[in-house]
BARO-50801 format. One line per field, with one value per atom (N, C-alpha, C): residue in three letters; atom name; x negated, y negated, z. Coordinates in nm, 4 decimals, decimal comma, padded with zeros to 6 digits. Last residue first. Layout:
REM BARO-50801
resn: [ala | ...]
name: [CA | ...]
X: [X | ...]
Y: [Y | ...]
Z: [Z | ...]
END
This chain:
REM BARO-50801
resn: [phe | phe | phe | pro | pro | pro | glu | glu | glu | his | his | his | gly | gly | gly | asp | asp | asp | arg | arg | arg | arg | arg | arg | gln | gln | gln | met | met | met | tyr | tyr | tyr | gly | gly | gly | leu | leu | leu | glu | glu | glu | val | val | val | asp | asp | asp | arg | arg | arg | lys | lys | lys | trp | trp | trp | ala | ala | ala | val | val | val | gly | gly | gly | ser | ser | ser | phe | phe | phe | asn | asn | asn | ile | ile | ile | lys | lys | lys | gln | gln | gln | gly | gly | gly | cys | cys | cys | gln | gln | gln | ser | ser | ser | cys | cys | cys | tyr | tyr | tyr | arg | arg | arg | pro | pro | pro | gln | gln | gln | tyr | tyr | tyr | asp | asp | asp | pro | pro | pro | gly | gly | gly | ala | ala | ala | asn | asn | asn | leu | leu | leu | val | val | val | lys | lys | lys | arg | arg | arg | cys | cys | cys | ala | ala | ala | pro | pro | pro | cys | cys | cys | cys | cys | cys | tyr | tyr | tyr | cys | cys | cys | glu | glu | glu | his | his | his | glu | glu | glu | thr | thr | thr | ile | ile | ile | val | val | val | phe | phe | phe | gly | gly | gly | tyr | tyr | tyr | lys | lys | lys | leu | leu | leu | tyr | tyr | tyr | asn | asn | asn | glu | glu | glu | ile | ile | ile | lys | lys | lys | ser | ser | ser | val | val | val | pro | pro | pro | lys | lys | lys | arg | arg | arg | ala | ala | ala | val | val | val | asn | asn | asn | arg | arg | arg | phe | phe | phe | ile | ile | ile | arg | arg | arg | arg | arg | arg | lys | lys | lys | trp | trp | trp | phe | phe | phe | gly | gly | gly | ala | ala | ala | met | met | met]
name: [N | CA | C | N | CA | C | N | CA | C | N | CA | C | N | CA | C | N | CA | C | N | CA | C | N | CA | C | N | CA | C | N | CA | C | N | CA | C | N | CA | C | N | CA | C | N | CA | C | N | CA | C | N | CA | C | N | CA | C | N | CA | C | N | CA | C | N | CA | C | N | CA | C | N | CA | C | N | CA | C | N | CA | C | N | CA | C | N | CA | C | N | CA | C | N | CA | C | N | CA | C | N | CA | C | N | CA | C | N | CA | C | N | CA | C | N | CA | C | N | CA | C | N | CA | C | N | CA | C | N | CA | C | N | CA | C | N | CA | C | N | CA | C | N | CA | C | N | CA | C | N | CA | C | N | CA | C | N | CA | C | N | CA | C | N | CA | C | N | CA | C | N | CA | C | N | CA | C | N | CA | C | N | CA | C | N | CA | C | N | CA | C | N | CA | C | N | CA | C | N | CA | C | N | CA | C | N | CA | C | N | CA | C | N | CA | C | N | CA | C | N | CA | C | N | CA | C | N | CA | C | N | CA | C | N | CA | C | N | CA | C | N | CA | C | N | CA | C | N | CA | C | N | CA | C | N | CA | C | N | CA | C | N | CA | C | N | CA | C | N | CA | C | N | CA | C | N | CA | C | N | CA | C | N | CA | C | N | CA | C | N | CA | C | N | CA | C | N | CA | C | N | CA | C | N | CA | C | N | CA | C]
X: [01,2429 | 01,2175 | 01,2024 | 01,3256 | 01,3800 | 01,3596 | 01,0753 | 01,1474 | 01,1970 | 00,9124 | 01,0568 | 01,1394 | 00,6455 | 00,6876 | 00,8374 | 00,5932 | 00,6159 | 00,6684 | 00,7128 | 00,6599 | 00,6949 | 00,6248 | 00,6964 | 00,6298 | 00,6348 | 00,5556 | 00,6384 | 00,8691 | 00,8141 | 00,7324 | 00,7875 | 00,8562 | 00,7897 | 00,8281 | 00,7659 | 00,8504 | 00,9710 | 00,8280 | 00,7573 | 01,2130 | 01,1697 | 01,0186 | 01,3927 | 01,2695 | 01,2328 | 01,7073 | 01,6262 | 01,5068 | 01,7203 | 01,7492 | 01,6609 | 01,8297 | 01,7248 | 01,7680 | 01,9972 | 02,0050 | 01,9004 | 01,9393 | 01,9097 | 01,9053 | 02,1510 | 02,0819 | 02,0639 | 02,3064 | 02,1639 | 02,0850 | 02,5359 | 02,5058 | 02,3543 | 02,6218 | 02,5368 | 02,5028 | 02,6716 | 02,6730 | 02,5732 | 02,8784 | 02,7627 | 02,7811 | 02,9616 | 02,9956 | 02,8683 | 02,9744 | 02,8971 | 02,9393 | 03,0923 | 03,1792 | 03,1073 | 02,9572 | 02,9604 | 03,0488 | 03,0256 | 02,9844 | 03,0084 | 03,0815 | 03,1835 | 03,1502 | 03,0270 | 02,9670 | 03,0744 | 03,2111 | 03,1779 | 03,1107 | 03,2320 | 03,2259 | 03,1825 | 03,0460 | 03,1418 | 03,1252 | 03,0309 | 02,9599 | 03,0620 | 03,0058 | 03,0811 | 02,9904 | 02,8358 | 02,9792 | 03,0626 | 02,5772 | 02,6064 | 02,7561 | 02,6476 | 02,5830 | 02,6197 | 02,6746 | 02,6811 | 02,6064 | 02,7225 | 02,7639 | 02,7854 | 02,4420 | 02,5699 | 02,5987 | 02,2970 | 02,2937 | 02,4335 | 02,2554 | 02,3221 | 02,3183 | 02,1512 | 02,0604 | 02,1225 | 02,3027 | 02,2913 | 02,2001 | 02,2466 | 02,2718 | 02,2454 | 02,2130 | 02,1099 | 02,1282 | 02,2651 | 02,3257 | 02,2169 | 02,0754 | 02,1203 | 02,1819 | 02,0495 | 02,0641 | 02,1265 | 01,7996 | 01,9307 | 01,9311 | 01,6371 | 01,6470 | 01,7881 | 01,4588 | 01,5883 | 01,5849 | 01,2755 | 01,2673 | 01,3945 | 01,2697 | 01,3271 | 01,3150 | 01,1585 | 01,1348 | 01,1751 | 01,3494 | 01,2954 | 01,2820 | 01,4759 | 01,3348 | 01,2729 | 01,7454 | 01,6696 | 01,5226 | 01,8660 | 01,8830 | 01,8007 | 01,6374 | 01,7518 | 01,7530 | 01,5268 | 01,5188 | 01,6478 | 01,4091 | 01,4950 | 01,4778 | 01,2846 | 01,2610 | 01,3550 | 01,3750 | 01,3772 | 01,3447 | 01,3450 | 01,3100 | 01,3059 | 01,5755 | 01,4923 | 01,4700 | 01,6817 | 01,6455 | 01,5540 | 01,9536 | 01,8105 | 01,7827 | 02,1892 | 02,1531 | 02,0016 | 02,2499 | 02,1983 | 02,1654 | 02,5556 | 02,4105 | 02,3716 | 02,8165 | 02,7667 | 02,6147 | 02,9456 | 02,8581 | 02,7980 | 03,0735 | 03,1557 | 03,0739 | 02,8767 | 02,9343 | 03,0163 | 02,8285 | 02,7307 | 02,7810 | 03,0519 | 03,0366 | 02,9406 | 02,9966 | 03,1208 | 03,1109 | 02,7609 | 02,7600 | 02,8829 | 02,8686 | 02,7589 | 02,7506 | 03,0560 | 03,1024 | 02,9943 | 02,8808 | 02,9871 | 03,0319 | 02,7236 | 02,6610 | 02,7631 | 02,9012 | 02,8539 | 02,7900 | 02,9366 | 03,0449 | 03,0005]
Y: [03,1104 | 03,0897 | 03,2212 | 03,0012 | 03,1090 | 03,0822 | 02,9402 | 02,8848 | 02,9976 | 03,0211 | 03,0332 | 02,9768 | 02,9717 | 03,1094 | 03,1282 | 02,6984 | 02,7644 | 02,9067 | 02,4439 | 02,5806 | 02,6561 | 02,1070 | 02,2060 | 02,3415 | 01,9450 | 01,9989 | 02,1039 | 01,6833 | 01,8175 | 01,8579 | 01,3347 | 01,4426 | 01,5753 | 01,0933 | 01,1457 | 01,2567 | 00,9588 | 00,9804 | 01,0291 | 00,7225 | 00,8292 | 00,8412 | 00,6586 | 00,6264 | 00,7462 | 00,5187 | 00,6365 | 00,5942 | 00,2303 | 00,2988 | 00,4229 | 00,2052 | 00,1986 | 00,2755 | 00,0120 | 00,1201 | 00,0987 | -00,0454 | -00,1015 | 00,0132 | -00,0686 | 00,0252 | -00,0405 | -00,2307 | -00,2593 | -00,1641 | 00,0181 | -00,1253 | -00,1456 | 00,2777 | 00,2460 | 00,0976 | 00,4958 | 00,3514 | 00,3187 | 00,7731 | 00,7213 | 00,5721 | 01,0192 | 00,8880 | 00,8272 | 01,3658 | 01,2541 | 01,1247 | 01,5944 | 01,4911 | 01,3731 | 01,7977 | 01,8023 | 01,6941 | 01,7688 | 01,8956 | 01,8983 | 01,5124 | 01,6136 | 01,7479 | 01,2368 | 01,3507 | 01,4567 | 00,9312 | 01,0477 | 01,1537 | 00,7408 | 00,6950 | 00,8063 | 00,7331 | 00,7957 | 00,7421 | 00,4982 | 00,5422 | 00,6048 | 00,4079 | 00,4857 | 00,5288 | 00,2559 | 00,2296 | 00,3030 | 00,3470 | 00,2047 | 00,1727 | 00,6613 | 00,5796 | 00,4348 | 00,9969 | 00,8516 | 00,7824 | 01,2642 | 01,2221 | 01,0707 | 01,3675 | 01,2961 | 01,2563 | 01,6705 | 01,5582 | 01,4984 | 01,7447 | 01,7760 | 01,6519 | 01,7077 | 01,6973 | 01,7419 | 01,6812 | 01,8153 | 01,8215 | 01,4075 | 01,5166 | 01,6538 | 01,2278 | 01,2335 | 01,3498 | 01,3309 | 01,3097 | 01,3193 | 01,1662 | 01,2846 | 01,2428 | 01,0321 | 01,0100 | 01,1319 | 01,0122 | 01,0521 | 01,0325 | 00,8881 | 00,8745 | 00,9115 | 01,0530 | 01,0053 | 00,9967 | 01,0736 | 01,0624 | 00,9927 | 01,3003 | 01,1805 | 01,1860 | 01,4166 | 01,4273 | 01,2949 | 01,5377 | 01,4124 | 01,4280 | 01,7757 | 01,7580 | 01,6294 | 01,7956 | 01,9187 | 01,9004 | 01,5589 | 01,6073 | 01,7323 | 01,5446 | 01,4783 | 01,5183 | 01,7340 | 01,7219 | 01,6619 | 01,5708 | 01,6634 | 01,6392 | 01,5052 | 01,5043 | 01,6056 | 01,3001 | 01,4273 | 01,4052 | 01,1568 | 01,1439 | 01,2831 | 01,0479 | 01,1577 | 01,1396 | 00,8828 | 00,8750 | 00,9920 | 00,9320 | 00,9572 | 00,9586 | 00,6802 | 00,8016 | 00,8110 | 00,5644 | 00,5381 | 00,6698 | 00,6301 | 00,6382 | 00,6126 | 00,5575 | 00,5487 | 00,5467 | 00,7827 | 00,6663 | 00,6663 | 01,0237 | 00,9053 | 00,7772 | 01,2059 | 01,2127 | 01,0868 | 01,1623 | 01,1119 | 01,1198 | 01,2942 | 01,1498 | 01,0941 | 01,5609 | 01,4987 | 01,3461 | 01,6155 | 01,6150 | 01,5435 | 01,5972 | 01,5094 | 01,5006 | 01,7996 | 01,6609 | 01,5629 | 02,0232 | 02,0002 | 01,8547 | 02,0077 | 01,9878 | 01,9587 | 02,0772 | 01,9385 | 01,9082 | 02,3471 | 02,2619 | 02,1164]
Z: [-03,5572 | -03,7014 | -03,7702 | -03,2678 | -03,3524 | -03,5021 | -03,0274 | -03,1427 | -03,2327 | -02,8242 | -02,8043 | -02,9211 | -02,8727 | -02,8552 | -02,8468 | -02,8713 | -02,9990 | -02,9858 | -02,6830 | -02,6706 | -02,7982 | -02,6419 | -02,7220 | -02,7058 | -02,3287 | -02,4386 | -02,5130 | -02,2503 | -02,2307 | -02,3519 | -02,2068 | -02,2749 | -02,2443 | -01,9384 | -02,0608 | -02,1195 | -01,7453 | -01,7248 | -01,8497 | -01,7028 | -01,7927 | -01,7851 | -01,4144 | -01,4861 | -01,5729 | -01,3239 | -01,3532 | -01,4383 | -01,1065 | -01,2319 | -01,2448 | -00,7662 | -00,8679 | -00,9916 | -00,5255 | -00,6236 | -00,7316 | -00,1971 | -00,3289 | -00,4296 | 00,0750 | -00,0133 | -00,1495 | 00,2345 | 00,2271 | 00,1394 | 00,3271 | 00,3186 | 00,3214 | 00,3504 | 00,2365 | 00,2272 | 00,6001 | 00,5783 | 00,4674 | 00,6815 | 00,6077 | 00,5841 | 00,9184 | 00,8629 | 00,8039 | 00,8572 | 00,9113 | 00,8420 | 00,7550 | 00,8095 | 00,8720 | 00,6203 | 00,7675 | 00,8308 | 00,3378 | 00,3979 | 00,5493 | 00,2619 | 00,2334 | 00,2975 | 00,4703 | 00,4027 | 00,3822 | 00,4131 | 00,4953 | 00,4093 | 00,2203 | 00,3598 | 00,4526 | -00,0886 | 00,0034 | 00,1454 | -00,3343 | -00,2138 | -00,1196 | -00,6691 | -00,5703 | -00,4560 | -00,8242 | -00,8351 | -00,7311 | -00,7726 | -00,7549 | -00,7564 | -00,6031 | -00,7045 | -00,6819 | -00,4766 | -00,4602 | -00,5732 | -00,3400 | -00,4734 | -00,4685 | -00,1490 | -00,1556 | -00,2997 | -00,0630 | -00,1565 | -00,1667 | 00,2828 | 00,1562 | 00,0680 | 00,5388 | 00,4240 | 00,2917 | 00,7687 | 00,7099 | 00,5882 | 00,8543 | 00,9487 | 00,8870 | 00,6460 | 00,7499 | 00,8469 | 00,3115 | 00,4425 | 00,5493 | 00,0520 | 00,1255 | 00,2585 | -00,2750 | -00,1318 | -00,0663 | -00,5353 | -00,4839 | -00,3325 | -00,8088 | -00,6638 | -00,6215 | -01,0644 | -01,0165 | -00,8641 | -01,3582 | -01,2125 | -01,1634 | -01,6301 | -01,5699 | -01,4182 | -01,9303 | -01,7865 | -01,7228 | -02,1880 | -02,1331 | -01,9819 | -02,2636 | -02,2963 | -02,2419 | -02,1906 | -02,2082 | -02,2380 | -02,1287 | -02,2662 | -02,2940 | -01,8685 | -01,9301 | -02,0775 | -01,6131 | -01,7577 | -01,8116 | -01,3101 | -01,3836 | -01,5327 | -00,9864 | -01,1303 | -01,1945 | -00,7060 | -00,7773 | -00,9240 | -00,3893 | -00,5310 | -00,5934 | -00,1480 | -00,1952 | -00,3449 | 00,1502 | 00,0094 | -00,0274 | 00,3619 | 00,3427 | 00,1930 | 00,4746 | 00,4025 | 00,3847 | 00,8088 | 00,6750 | 00,6056 | 00,9883 | 00,9755 | 00,8305 | 01,2115 | 01,0742 | 01,0736 | 01,4367 | 01,4255 | 01,2853 | 01,4337 | 01,4133 | 01,4037 | 01,4964 | 01,3616 | 01,3315 | 01,7663 | 01,6705 | 01,5263 | 01,8797 | 01,8960 | 01,7915 | 01,8095 | 01,7646 | 01,7722 | 01,9466 | 01,8006 | 01,7457 | 02,2078 | 02,1682 | 02,0153 | 02,2100 | 02,2199 | 02,1785 | 02,1888 | 02,0915 | 02,0932 | 02,4185 | 02,2883 | 02,1789 | 02,6190 | 02,6139 | 02,4788 | 02,5944 | 02,5523 | 02,5393]
END
């Protein structure tokens, strides 16, 4: 039972989000590097950006503090190579 209260107390203390760099395909062919932020308790990706920062994690309820976070723009790394085997001609 002591573990339950310990976790409950730490959920109410605001913690900084964890930064994570991911690559994804923008428009299906542009390789883009994106910095996203995760919950420090459950590591779920937070739906956050320069215009919106949640106060709590929607998964576990951890209080999140985004003060001092410098938002970075997405960086385009290049383009995917064209694969001829998948073109419908």
